[in-house]
py3Dmol code that shows the C-alpha trace and the ligand (Angstrom):
import py3Dmol

protein = """\
ATOM      1  CA  MET A   1      -2.853   9.720 -12.163  1.00  0.00           C
ATOM      2  CA  GLY A   2      -1.187   6.596 -13.604  1.00  0.00           C
ATOM      3  CA  GLY A   3      -0.060   3.962 -11.142  1.00  0.00           C
ATOM      4  CA  LEU A   4      -2.338   5.107  -8.370  1.00  0.00           C
ATOM      5  CA  SER A   5      -4.162   2.724  -6.134  1.00  0.00           C
ATOM      6  CA  ARG A   6      -7.893   2.878  -6.456  1.00  0.00           C
ATOM      7  CA  ARG A   7      -8.823   1.416  -3.144  1.00  0.00           C
ATOM      8  CA  GLY A   8     -12.372   2.104  -2.353  1.00  0.00           C
ATOM      9  CA  ASN A   9     -13.204   1.444  -5.963  1.00  0.00           C
ATOM     10  CA  ARG A  10     -12.790  -2.283  -5.504  1.00  0.00           C
ATOM     11  CA  GLU A  11      -9.497  -2.264  -7.316  1.00  0.00           C
ATOM     12  CA  GLU A  12      -6.105  -3.283  -6.103  1.00  0.00           C
ATOM     13  CA  GLY A  13      -3.534  -1.296  -4.074  1.00  0.00           C
ATOM     14  CA  PRO A  14      -3.165   0.130  -0.682  1.00  0.00           C
ATOM     15  CA  GLY A  15     -14.674  27.380   5.591  1.00  0.00           C
ATOM     16  CA  ALA A  16     -12.015  29.256   6.740  1.00  0.00           C
ATOM     17  CA  ALA A  17     -12.413  29.334  10.479  1.00  0.00           C
ATOM     18  CA  THR A  18     -12.137  32.507  12.432  1.00  0.00           C
ATOM     19  CA  ASP A  19     -11.395  33.005  16.073  1.00  0.00           C
ATOM     20  CA  LYS A  20     -14.747  34.681  16.563  1.00  0.00           C
ATOM     21  CA  GLY A  21     -16.818  33.207  19.318  1.00  0.00           C
ATOM     22  CA  LEU A  22     -13.943  31.319  20.858  1.00  0.00           C
ATOM     23  CA  ARG A  23     -12.334  31.458  24.175  1.00  0.00           C
ATOM     24  CA  VAL A  24      -9.130  29.644  24.786  1.00  0.00           C
ATOM     25  CA  ALA A  25      -9.274  26.914  27.368  1.00  0.00           C
ATOM     26  CA  ARG A  26      -6.627  25.254  29.411  1.00  0.00           C
ATOM     27  CA  PHE A  27      -5.492  22.696  26.829  1.00  0.00           C
ATOM     28  CA  GLY A  28      -4.801  25.335  24.238  1.00  0.00           C
ATOM     29  CA  GLY A  29      -8.014  24.326  22.567  1.00  0.00           C
ATOM     30  CA  ALA A  30     -11.182  26.319  22.744  1.00  0.00           C
ATOM     31  CA  PHE A  31     -14.798  26.120  23.718  1.00  0.00           C
ATOM     32  CA  PRO A  32     -17.272  26.708  21.015  1.00  0.00           C
ATOM     33  CA  THR A  33     -19.656  29.464  21.927  1.00  0.00           C
ATOM     34  CA  VAL A  34     -22.911  27.645  21.425  1.00  0.00           C
ATOM     35  CA  ASN A  35     -26.482  28.541  21.824  1.00  0.00           C
ATOM     36  CA  ALA A  36     -27.556  27.306  25.230  1.00  0.00           C
ATOM     37  CA  ALA A  37     -30.886  26.284  23.807  1.00  0.00           C
ATOM     38  CA  THR A  38     -29.557  22.887  22.872  1.00  0.00           C
ATOM     39  CA  SER A  39     -30.176  19.438  24.221  1.00  0.00           C
ATOM     40  CA  SER A  40     -30.020  18.402  27.845  1.00  0.00           C
ATOM     41  CA  ARG A  41     -26.952  16.420  26.849  1.00  0.00           C
ATOM     42  CA  PHE A  42     -25.258  19.720  26.117  1.00  0.00           C
ATOM     43  CA  GLN A  43     -26.412  21.193  29.391  1.00  0.00           C
ATOM     44  CA  GLU A  44     -24.762  18.286  31.147  1.00  0.00           C
ATOM     45  CA  SER A  45     -21.433  18.501  29.420  1.00  0.00           C
ATOM     46  CA  SER A  46     -21.071  22.224  28.842  1.00  0.00           C
ATOM     47  CA  THR A  47     -19.076  22.705  32.006  1.00  0.00           C
ATOM     48  CA  THR A  48     -16.457  20.155  31.049  1.00  0.00           C
ATOM     49  CA  PRO A  49     -13.207  21.668  29.823  1.00  0.00           C
ATOM     50  CA  PHE A  50     -12.065  21.070  26.280  1.00  0.00           C
ATOM     51  CA  PRO A  51     -11.529  18.364  25.067  1.00  0.00           C
ATOM     52  CA  GLY A  52     -14.007  17.460  27.739  1.00  0.00           C
ATOM     53  CA  HIS A  53     -13.094  13.886  28.392  1.00  0.00           C
ATOM     54  CA  LYS A  54     -12.503  12.134  31.656  1.00  0.00           C
ATOM     55  CA  ALA A  55     -10.217   9.762  29.815  1.00  0.00           C
ATOM     56  CA  TYR A  56      -8.235  12.655  28.413  1.00  0.00           C
ATOM     57  CA  GLU A  57      -8.058  14.361  31.783  1.00  0.00           C
ATOM     58  CA  GLU A  58      -6.838  11.191  33.406  1.00  0.00           C
ATOM     59  CA  HIS A  59      -4.301  10.470  30.742  1.00  0.00           C
ATOM     60  CA  TYR A  60      -2.368  13.650  30.142  1.00  0.00           C
ATOM     61  CA  PRO A  61       0.159  14.779  32.728  1.00  0.00           C
ATOM     62  CA  ASP A  62      -0.372  18.393  33.784  1.00  0.00           C
ATOM     63  CA  LYS A  63       2.698  19.683  32.004  1.00  0.00           C
ATOM     64  CA  TYR A  64       1.089  18.817  28.678  1.00  0.00           C
ATOM     65  CA  LYS A  65      -2.278  20.272  29.553  1.00  0.00           C
ATOM     66  CA  THR A  66      -1.513  23.821  30.473  1.00  0.00           C
ATOM     67  CA  LYS A  67       0.400  25.034  27.427  1.00  0.00           C
ATOM     68  CA  ARG A  68      -1.511  27.343  25.177  1.00  0.00           C
ATOM     69  CA  SER A  69      -1.050  26.414  21.589  1.00  0.00           C
ATOM     70  CA  GLU A  70       0.036  29.077  19.109  1.00  0.00           C
ATOM     71  CA  ARG A  71      -2.839  27.837  17.030  1.00  0.00           C
ATOM     72  CA  VAL A  72      -6.496  28.187  17.896  1.00  0.00           C
ATOM     73  CA  ARG A  73      -7.013  24.457  17.425  1.00  0.00           C
ATOM     74  CA  ARG A  74      -4.454  22.288  19.141  1.00  0.00           C
ATOM     75  CA  PRO A  75      -2.726  20.131  16.504  1.00  0.00           C
ATOM     76  CA  VAL A  76      -2.872  16.350  16.617  1.00  0.00           C
ATOM     77  CA  ILE A  77      -0.348  13.924  15.159  1.00  0.00           C
ATOM     78  CA  ALA A  78      -1.848  10.437  15.140  1.00  0.00           C
ATOM     79  CA  GLY A  79      -0.152   7.234  14.006  1.00  0.00           C
ATOM     80  CA  ASN A  80      -2.362   4.495  12.630  1.00  0.00           C
ATOM     81  CA  TRP A  81      -0.392   1.269  12.864  1.00  0.00           C
ATOM     82  CA  LYS A  82      -2.987  -0.771  10.996  1.00  0.00           C
ATOM     83  CA  MET A  83      -2.131  -4.510  11.190  1.00  0.00           C
ATOM     84  CA  TYR A  84       1.498  -3.957  12.089  1.00  0.00           C
ATOM     85  CA  LYS A  85       3.424  -4.666  15.300  1.00  0.00           C
ATOM     86  CA  THR A  86       3.241  -7.489  17.785  1.00  0.00           C
ATOM     87  CA  ILE A  87       2.880  -6.602  21.454  1.00  0.00           C
ATOM     88  CA  ALA A  88       6.648  -6.789  21.941  1.00  0.00           C
ATOM     89  CA  GLU A  89       7.320  -4.612  18.889  1.00  0.00           C
ATOM     90  CA  ALA A  90       4.722  -2.075  19.965  1.00  0.00           C
ATOM     91  CA  VAL A  91       6.128  -1.779  23.491  1.00  0.00           C
ATOM     92  CA  ASP A  92       9.662  -1.487  22.142  1.00  0.00           C
ATOM     93  CA  PHE A  93       8.484   1.275  19.797  1.00  0.00           C
ATOM     94  CA  VAL A  94       6.974   3.221  22.686  1.00  0.00           C
ATOM     95  CA  ALA A  95      10.150   2.935  24.754  1.00  0.00           C
ATOM     96  CA  LYS A  96      12.119   4.361  21.823  1.00  0.00           C
ATOM     97  CA  VAL A  97       9.752   7.124  20.804  1.00  0.00           C
ATOM     98  CA  LYS A  98       8.886   8.487  24.263  1.00  0.00           C
ATOM     99  CA  PRO A  99      12.142  10.406  24.796  1.00  0.00           C
ATOM    100  CA  LEU A 100      12.080  11.663  21.201  1.00  0.00           C
ATOM    101  CA  VAL A 101       8.714  13.374  21.658  1.00  0.00           C
ATOM    102  CA  ALA A 102       8.850  14.179  25.374  1.00  0.00           C
ATOM    103  CA  ALA A 103       9.422  17.892  24.779  1.00  0.00           C
ATOM    104  CA  ALA A 104       6.593  18.237  22.277  1.00  0.00           C
ATOM    105  CA  ALA A 105       3.919  20.263  24.037  1.00  0.00           C
ATOM    106  CA  HIS A 106       2.642  21.954  20.875  1.00  0.00           C
ATOM    107  CA  CYS A 107       0.490  19.032  19.785  1.00  0.00           C
ATOM    108  CA  GLU A 108      -1.315  15.925  20.934  1.00  0.00           C
ATOM    109  CA  ILE A 109       0.285  12.626  20.029  1.00  0.00           C
ATOM    110  CA  ILE A 110      -1.769   9.498  19.507  1.00  0.00           C
ATOM    111  CA  VAL A 111      -0.793   6.003  18.447  1.00  0.00           C
ATOM    112  CA  ALA A 112      -3.308   3.415  17.263  1.00  0.00           C
ATOM    113  CA  PRO A 113      -1.917  -0.110  17.674  1.00  0.00           C
ATOM    114  CA  PRO A 114      -3.797  -3.273  16.730  1.00  0.00           C
ATOM    115  CA  PHE A 115      -6.321  -4.487  19.338  1.00  0.00           C
ATOM    116  CA  THR A 116      -3.922  -7.076  20.728  1.00  0.00           C
ATOM    117  CA  ALA A 117      -1.330  -4.477  21.726  1.00  0.00           C
ATOM    118  CA  LEU A 118      -3.675  -1.814  23.123  1.00  0.00           C
ATOM    119  CA  ARG A 119      -3.382  -2.740  26.773  1.00  0.00           C
ATOM    120  CA  ALA A 120       0.397  -3.114  26.693  1.00  0.00           C
ATOM    121  CA  VAL A 121       0.853   0.158  24.814  1.00  0.00           C
ATOM    122  CA  ALA A 122      -1.504   1.965  27.199  1.00  0.00           C
ATOM    123  CA  GLU A 123       0.670   0.782  30.081  1.00  0.00           C
ATOM    124  CA  ALA A 124       3.856   1.736  28.249  1.00  0.00           C
ATOM    125  CA  VAL A 125       2.737   5.325  27.508  1.00  0.00           C
ATOM    126  CA  LYS A 126       1.595   6.063  31.069  1.00  0.00           C
ATOM    127  CA  GLY A 127       2.968   9.369  32.342  1.00  0.00           C
ATOM    128  CA  SER A 128       3.930  10.451  28.824  1.00  0.00           C
ATOM    129  CA  ASN A 129       2.327  12.795  26.301  1.00  0.00           C
ATOM    130  CA  ILE A 130       1.236   9.907  24.074  1.00  0.00           C
ATOM    131  CA  ALA A 131      -2.380   8.752  24.007  1.00  0.00           C
ATOM    132  CA  VAL A 132      -3.725   5.497  22.661  1.00  0.00           C
ATOM    133  CA  ALA A 133      -6.434   4.936  20.064  1.00  0.00           C
ATOM    134  CA  ALA A 134      -8.100   1.792  18.833  1.00  0.00           C
ATOM    135  CA  GLN A 135      -8.604   1.366  15.106  1.00  0.00           C
ATOM    136  CA  ASP A 136     -12.281   0.439  15.265  1.00  0.00           C
ATOM    137  CA  VAL A 137     -15.143  -0.138  17.706  1.00  0.00           C
ATOM    138  CA  HIS A 138     -18.566  -1.743  17.715  1.00  0.00           C
ATOM    139  CA  TRP A 139     -21.572   0.355  18.693  1.00  0.00           C
ATOM    140  CA  ASP A 140     -23.159  -2.239  20.988  1.00  0.00           C
ATOM    141  CA  LYS A 141     -22.198  -2.577  24.625  1.00  0.00           C
ATOM    142  CA  GLU A 142     -21.968  -6.351  24.259  1.00  0.00           C
ATOM    143  CA  GLY A 143     -23.484  -9.095  22.130  1.00  0.00           C
ATOM    144  CA  ALA A 144     -23.016 -11.766  19.534  1.00  0.00           C
ATOM    145  CA  HIS A 145     -20.543  -9.889  17.323  1.00  0.00           C
ATOM    146  CA  THR A 146     -17.641 -12.209  16.630  1.00  0.00           C
ATOM    147  CA  GLY A 147     -14.392 -10.335  16.255  1.00  0.00           C
ATOM    148  CA  ASP A 148     -15.758  -7.019  17.464  1.00  0.00           C
ATOM    149  CA  VAL A 149     -14.804  -4.974  20.501  1.00  0.00           C
ATOM    150  CA  SER A 150     -17.068  -2.657  22.520  1.00  0.00           C
ATOM    151  CA  PRO A 151     -16.372   0.941  23.577  1.00  0.00           C
ATOM    152  CA  ALA A 152     -16.142  -0.043  27.260  1.00  0.00           C
ATOM    153  CA  MET A 153     -13.614  -2.751  26.403  1.00  0.00           C
ATOM    154  CA  LEU A 154     -11.451  -0.134  24.695  1.00  0.00           C
ATOM    155  CA  ARG A 155     -11.672   2.166  27.693  1.00  0.00           C
ATOM    156  CA  GLU A 156     -10.735  -0.698  29.961  1.00  0.00           C
ATOM    157  CA  ALA A 157      -7.731  -1.432  27.748  1.00  0.00           C
ATOM    158  CA  GLY A 158      -6.565   2.164  28.238  1.00  0.00           C
ATOM    159  CA  CYS A 159      -7.750   3.852  25.047  1.00  0.00           C
ATOM    160  CA  THR A 160      -8.756   7.497  25.048  1.00  0.00           C
ATOM    161  CA  HIS A 161      -9.451   7.664  21.308  1.00  0.00           C
ATOM    162  CA  VAL A 162     -10.783   5.458  18.546  1.00  0.00           C
ATOM    163  CA  ILE A 163     -10.464   5.723  14.770  1.00  0.00           C
ATOM    164  CA  ILE A 164     -13.847   5.282  13.094  1.00  0.00           C
ATOM    165  CA  GLY A 165     -14.722   4.874   9.420  1.00  0.00           C
ATOM    166  CA  HIS A 166     -11.190   4.488   8.081  1.00  0.00           C
ATOM    167  CA  SER A 167     -11.385   3.862   4.337  1.00  0.00           C
ATOM    168  CA  GLU A 168      -9.817   0.433   4.850  1.00  0.00           C
ATOM    169  CA  ARG A 169     -12.729  -0.464   7.141  1.00  0.00           C
ATOM    170  CA  ARG A 170     -15.189   0.958   4.645  1.00  0.00           C
ATOM    171  CA  HIS A 171     -13.547  -0.927   1.788  1.00  0.00           C
ATOM    172  CA  ASP A 172     -12.512  -4.215   3.424  1.00  0.00           C
ATOM    173  CA  HIS A 173     -15.557  -4.566   5.660  1.00  0.00           C
ATOM    174  CA  GLY A 174     -18.218  -2.662   3.755  1.00  0.00           C
ATOM    175  CA  GLU A 175     -18.656  -0.197   6.601  1.00  0.00           C
ATOM    176  CA  SER A 176     -21.395   2.349   5.861  1.00  0.00           C
ATOM    177  CA  ASP A 177     -21.880   5.962   6.904  1.00  0.00           C
ATOM    178  CA  GLU A 178     -24.759   4.813   9.092  1.00  0.00           C
ATOM    179  CA  GLN A 179     -22.486   2.397  10.924  1.00  0.00           C
ATOM    180  CA  VAL A 180     -19.881   5.122  11.292  1.00  0.00           C
ATOM    181  CA  ASN A 181     -22.578   7.245  12.908  1.00  0.00           C
ATOM    182  CA  LYS A 182     -23.564   4.519  15.365  1.00  0.00           C
ATOM    183  CA  LYS A 183     -19.939   3.874  16.248  1.00  0.00           C
ATOM    184  CA  ALA A 184     -19.261   7.580  16.810  1.00  0.00           C
ATOM    185  CA  LYS A 185     -22.241   7.929  19.141  1.00  0.00           C
ATOM    186  CA  ALA A 186     -21.315   4.804  21.090  1.00  0.00           C
ATOM    187  CA  ALA A 187     -17.696   5.923  21.410  1.00  0.00           C
ATOM    188  CA  LEU A 188     -18.731   9.354  22.685  1.00  0.00           C
ATOM    189  CA  ALA A 189     -21.167   7.829  25.162  1.00  0.00           C
ATOM    190  CA  ALA A 190     -18.351   5.684  26.551  1.00  0.00           C
ATOM    191  CA  GLY A 191     -16.004   8.654  26.937  1.00  0.00           C
ATOM    192  CA  LEU A 192     -13.831   7.920  23.933  1.00  0.00           C
ATOM    193  CA  ILE A 193     -12.752  10.591  21.465  1.00  0.00           C
ATOM    194  CA  PRO A 194     -13.677   9.459  17.965  1.00  0.00           C
ATOM    195  CA  ILE A 195     -11.355  10.225  15.082  1.00  0.00           C
ATOM    196  CA  ILE A 196     -13.840  10.013  12.226  1.00  0.00           C
ATOM    197  CA  CYS A 197     -12.421   9.490   8.739  1.00  0.00           C
ATOM    198  CA  VAL A 198     -13.937  10.894   5.581  1.00  0.00           C
ATOM    199  CA  GLY A 199     -12.629  11.173   2.043  1.00  0.00           C
ATOM    200  CA  GLU A 200     -13.271  10.447  -1.582  1.00  0.00           C
ATOM    201  CA  THR A 201     -11.925   7.708  -3.849  1.00  0.00           C
ATOM    202  CA  LEU A 202      -9.899   8.445  -6.964  1.00  0.00           C
ATOM    203  CA  ASP A 203     -12.854   7.837  -9.248  1.00  0.00           C
ATOM    204  CA  GLU A 204     -14.977  10.190  -7.199  1.00  0.00           C
ATOM    205  CA  ARG A 205     -12.339  12.920  -7.316  1.00  0.00           C
ATOM    206  CA  GLU A 206     -11.818  12.485 -11.037  1.00  0.00           C
ATOM    207  CA  ALA A 207     -15.550  12.681 -11.586  1.00  0.00           C
ATOM    208  CA  GLY A 208     -15.614  15.987  -9.693  1.00  0.00           C
ATOM    209  CA  ARG A 209     -17.649  14.429  -6.892  1.00  0.00           C
ATOM    210  CA  THR A 210     -15.374  15.162  -3.904  1.00  0.00           C
ATOM    211  CA  GLU A 211     -17.744  17.672  -2.320  1.00  0.00           C
ATOM    212  CA  GLU A 212     -20.778  15.501  -2.917  1.00  0.00           C
ATOM    213  CA  VAL A 213     -19.044  12.574  -1.170  1.00  0.00           C
ATOM    214  CA  LEU A 214     -17.917  14.692   1.786  1.00  0.00           C
ATOM    215  CA  LYS A 215     -21.432  16.091   2.107  1.00  0.00           C
ATOM    216  CA  ARG A 216     -22.950  12.621   2.148  1.00  0.00           C
ATOM    217  CA  GLN A 217     -20.406  11.389   4.687  1.00  0.00           C
ATOM    218  CA  PHE A 218     -21.114  14.417   6.873  1.00  0.00           C
ATOM    219  CA  GLN A 219     -24.886  14.227   6.628  1.00  0.00           C
ATOM    220  CA  ARG A 220     -25.050  10.506   7.362  1.00  0.00           C
ATOM    221  CA  GLY A 221     -21.932   9.826   9.393  1.00  0.00           C
ATOM    222  CA  PHE A 222     -22.322  12.827  11.707  1.00  0.00           C
ATOM    223  CA  ALA A 223     -26.131  12.855  11.906  1.00  0.00           C
ATOM    224  CA  GLY A 224     -27.569  13.790  15.282  1.00  0.00           C
ATOM    225  CA  LEU A 225     -24.257  14.812  16.835  1.00  0.00           C
ATOM    226  CA  THR A 226     -24.535  17.862  19.076  1.00  0.00           C
ATOM    227  CA  PRO A 227     -22.204  20.846  19.620  1.00  0.00           C
ATOM    228  CA  PRO A 228     -20.614  19.234  22.690  1.00  0.00           C
ATOM    229  CA  ASP A 229     -20.115  16.050  20.684  1.00  0.00           C
ATOM    230  CA  PHE A 230     -18.334  18.098  18.034  1.00  0.00           C
ATOM    231  CA  SER A 231     -16.111  19.685  20.656  1.00  0.00           C
ATOM    232  CA  ARG A 232     -14.723  16.207  21.297  1.00  0.00           C
ATOM    233  CA  ILE A 233     -14.683  14.715  17.841  1.00  0.00           C
ATOM    234  CA  ILE A 234     -11.635  14.818  15.604  1.00  0.00           C
ATOM    235  CA  VAL A 235     -12.197  14.518  11.851  1.00  0.00           C
ATOM    236  CA  ALA A 236      -9.603  13.047   9.501  1.00  0.00           C
ATOM    237  CA  TYR A 237      -9.908  13.989   5.844  1.00  0.00           C
ATOM    238  CA  GLU A 238      -8.199  11.159   4.012  1.00  0.00           C
ATOM    239  CA  PRO A 239      -8.558  11.103   0.239  1.00  0.00           C
ATOM    240  CA  VAL A 240      -8.563   7.361  -0.442  1.00  0.00           C
ATOM    241  CA  TRP A 241      -6.263   7.764  -3.451  1.00  0.00           C
ATOM    242  CA  ALA A 242      -3.567   9.186  -1.180  1.00  0.00           C
ATOM    243  CA  ILE A 243      -3.568   6.461   1.471  1.00  0.00           C
ATOM    244  CA  GLY A 244      -0.536   4.221   1.270  1.00  0.00           C
ATOM    245  CA  THR A 245       0.135   5.251  -2.316  1.00  0.00           C
ATOM    246  CA  GLY A 246       2.968   7.706  -1.760  1.00  0.00           C
ATOM    247  CA  ARG A 247       0.798  10.309  -3.394  1.00  0.00           C
ATOM    248  CA  THR A 248      -0.198  13.174  -1.103  1.00  0.00           C
ATOM    249  CA  ALA A 249      -2.805  15.783  -1.793  1.00  0.00           C
ATOM    250  CA  THR A 250      -1.069  19.128  -2.146  1.00  0.00           C
ATOM    251  CA  PRO A 251      -1.450  21.279   0.958  1.00  0.00           C
ATOM    252  CA  GLU A 252      -3.794  23.523  -1.017  1.00  0.00           C
ATOM    253  CA  MET A 253      -5.956  20.617  -2.205  1.00  0.00           C
ATOM    254  CA  ALA A 254      -6.195  19.247   1.304  1.00  0.00           C
ATOM    255  CA  ALA A 255      -6.991  22.671   2.751  1.00  0.00           C
ATOM    256  CA  GLU A 256      -9.737  23.147   0.167  1.00  0.00           C
ATOM    257  CA  SER A 257     -11.454  19.942   1.238  1.00  0.00           C
ATOM    258  CA  HIS A 258     -10.986  20.839   4.918  1.00  0.00           C
ATOM    259  CA  ARG A 259     -12.556  24.225   4.249  1.00  0.00           C
ATOM    260  CA  TYR A 260     -15.462  22.612   2.493  1.00  0.00           C
ATOM    261  CA  PHE A 261     -16.030  20.138   5.322  1.00  0.00           C
ATOM    262  CA  ARG A 262     -15.763  22.874   7.952  1.00  0.00           C
ATOM    263  CA  GLY A 263     -18.297  24.849   5.945  1.00  0.00           C
ATOM    264  CA  LEU A 264     -20.713  21.927   6.173  1.00  0.00           C
ATOM    265  CA  VAL A 265     -20.282  21.918   9.945  1.00  0.00           C
ATOM    266  CA  ARG A 266     -20.729  25.674  10.078  1.00  0.00           C
ATOM    267  CA  GLY A 267     -23.909  25.456   8.017  1.00  0.00           C
ATOM    268  CA  GLN A 268     -25.456  22.946  10.373  1.00  0.00           C
ATOM    269  CA  LEU A 269     -23.995  23.808  13.774  1.00  0.00           C
ATOM    270  CA  GLY A 270     -22.748  27.366  13.548  1.00  0.00           C
ATOM    271  CA  GLU A 271     -19.467  29.192  13.504  1.00  0.00           C
ATOM    272  CA  GLY A 272     -18.398  28.412  17.054  1.00  0.00           C
ATOM    273  CA  VAL A 273     -18.595  24.667  16.513  1.00  0.00           C
ATOM    274  CA  ALA A 274     -16.975  24.797  13.076  1.00  0.00           C
ATOM    275  CA  ALA A 275     -14.127  27.003  14.245  1.00  0.00           C
ATOM    276  CA  THR A 276     -13.065  24.626  17.003  1.00  0.00           C
ATOM    277  CA  LEU A 277     -13.383  21.339  15.115  1.00  0.00           C
ATOM    278  CA  ARG A 278     -10.024  19.747  14.473  1.00  0.00           C
ATOM    279  CA  ILE A 279      -9.645  18.331  10.975  1.00  0.00           C
ATOM    280  CA  LEU A 280      -6.547  16.237  10.330  1.00  0.00           C
ATOM    281  CA  TYR A 281      -5.199  15.361   6.918  1.00  0.00           C
ATOM    282  CA  GLY A 282      -4.248  11.785   6.115  1.00  0.00           C
ATOM    283  CA  GLY A 283      -2.703  10.208   3.029  1.00  0.00           C
ATOM    284  CA  SER A 284       1.015   9.535   2.586  1.00  0.00           C
ATOM    285  CA  VAL A 285       2.082  12.142   5.118  1.00  0.00           C
ATOM    286  CA  LYS A 286       5.827  11.894   5.687  1.00  0.00           C
ATOM    287  CA  PRO A 287       8.445  13.870   7.608  1.00  0.00           C
ATOM    288  CA  ASP A 288       9.349  15.722   4.409  1.00  0.00           C
ATOM    289  CA  ASN A 289       5.845  16.892   3.525  1.00  0.00           C
ATOM    290  CA  VAL A 290       4.283  17.374   6.963  1.00  0.00           C
ATOM    291  CA  GLY A 291       5.648  20.928   7.314  1.00  0.00           C
ATOM    292  CA  GLY A 292       3.936  22.109   4.138  1.00  0.00           C
ATOM    293  CA  LEU A 293       0.657  20.557   5.180  1.00  0.00           C
ATOM    294  CA  MET A 294       0.819  21.940   8.714  1.00  0.00           C
ATOM    295  CA  ALA A 295       1.575  25.408   7.359  1.00  0.00           C
ATOM    296  CA  GLN A 296      -2.017  25.477   6.144  1.00  0.00           C
ATOM    297  CA  GLU A 297      -4.215  27.080   8.771  1.00  0.00           C
ATOM    298  CA  GLU A 298      -7.016  24.723   7.833  1.00  0.00           C
ATOM    299  CA  ILE A 299      -4.974  21.591   8.585  1.00  0.00           C
ATOM    300  CA  ASP A 300      -4.988  20.758  12.260  1.00  0.00           C
ATOM    301  CA  GLY A 301      -2.735  17.740  12.202  1.00  0.00           C
ATOM    302  CA  ALA A 302      -2.154  14.441  10.476  1.00  0.00           C
ATOM    303  CA  LEU A 303      -3.368  10.869  10.629  1.00  0.00           C
ATOM    304  CA  VAL A 304      -0.396   8.885   9.430  1.00  0.00           C
ATOM    305  CA  GLY A 305      -0.047   5.231   8.499  1.00  0.00           C
ATOM    306  CA  GLY A 306       3.266   4.063   7.049  1.00  0.00           C
ATOM    307  CA  ALA A 307       5.424   6.909   8.327  1.00  0.00           C
ATOM    308  CA  SER A 308       4.242   6.383  11.912  1.00  0.00           C
ATOM    309  CA  LEU A 309       5.748   2.914  12.176  1.00  0.00           C
ATOM    310  CA  LYS A 310       9.316   3.955  12.976  1.00  0.00           C
ATOM    311  CA  PRO A 311      10.177   5.943  16.118  1.00  0.00           C
ATOM    312  CA  ASP A 312      12.443   8.406  14.262  1.00  0.00           C
ATOM    313  CA  SER A 313       9.842   9.024  11.644  1.00  0.00           C
ATOM    314  CA  LEU A 314       6.970   9.516  14.112  1.00  0.00           C
ATOM    315  CA  SER A 315       9.154  11.852  16.119  1.00  0.00           C
ATOM    316  CA  ALA A 316       9.990  13.867  12.989  1.00  0.00           C
ATOM    317  CA  LEU A 317       6.269  14.141  12.227  1.00  0.00           C
ATOM    318  CA  VAL A 318       5.479  15.276  15.765  1.00  0.00           C
ATOM    319  CA  ASN A 319       8.318  17.789  15.664  1.00  0.00           C
ATOM    320  CA  TYR A 320       7.224  19.148  12.289  1.00  0.00           C
ATOM    321  CA  PRO A 321       8.795  22.447  11.200  1.00  0.00           C
ATOM    322  CA  ARG A 322       7.005  25.328  12.869  1.00  0.00           C
ATOM    323  CA  ALA A 323       7.426  28.990  12.071  1.00  0.00           C
TER     324      ALA A 323
END
"""
ligand_1 = """\
10
PEP
C -3.828 5.979 7.177
O -3.601 4.831 7.529
O -4.793 6.581 7.649
C -2.920 6.607 6.215
C -3.138 7.842 5.882
O -1.903 5.839 5.732
P -0.576 6.378 4.966
O -0.040 7.508 5.797
O 0.339 5.212 4.912
O -1.016 6.856 3.618
"""
view = py3Dmol.view(width=600, height=400)
view.addModel(protein, "pdb")
view.setStyle({"model": 0}, {"cartoon": {"style": "trace"}})
view.addModel(ligand_1, "xyz")
view.setStyle({"model": 1}, {"stick": {}})
view.zoomTo()
view.show()
């Protein structure tokens, strides 16, 4: 483990799902078969097609909606640009990457620019198969929160998705599971698709506490979320020790954690919900290791930092080797 970053530790450095109970919907995703005796919120949204978002519906051109994925859960390749790229650089990136990924109908593609470039990138991706995510959101609609941005502001800027609870937010800004939960609920209420990050630090893994940490993050960060909420949410399992370190979890290690997390969802919300939840892996994913990760049935895509910053590299990730 020598030389690894221990971010998240205040040190320096950067259930097997089955197809049971599913029916395939028009995006290649699936509806969970849920017990109708759920909340009125569910009653309201149960008729909405997967992924069930107006923003999603508005964004994706028809040719990218109708394809049925070979996989039960439609894969997602998401690029987290962190604090990289000016507006001009971001727009230039989009112009270059669009033709490279235009034929990719097997997965959803998301880029998450810094706040300042969101609007320009949302304009630049119009009519393409690329969606835009913000990297954070506040849970309030408005208020005295210097530096924060509300869910409605993100929608107005053209976002369909938002990353919530990234380990860099948790570490740099002391973000708690409870805040993650509030942000997720606010994002969902505003029609955004939250990409909620979970994952253990190096110390936690070495102490054999990975499952305990994931359980805590699930119980607190996902508290009160309903089956229809889960049909929209994307989870990103990102072991903190693998983010920006060049060290990736092996596909088997990642799949084991995904299985455990899916098992938590199954235990609380049932098989239908667990089987449709998309869980991405994040942590030093690169064009040369993405194929191995995506070969795992449990891994539904990747949240990628460094390797998403170059058009060729993002395109290679999107066009990962498929059997
Ligand atoms: C991330 O930013 O979520 C991430 C996984 O970064 P990297 O791919 O650079 O490790």
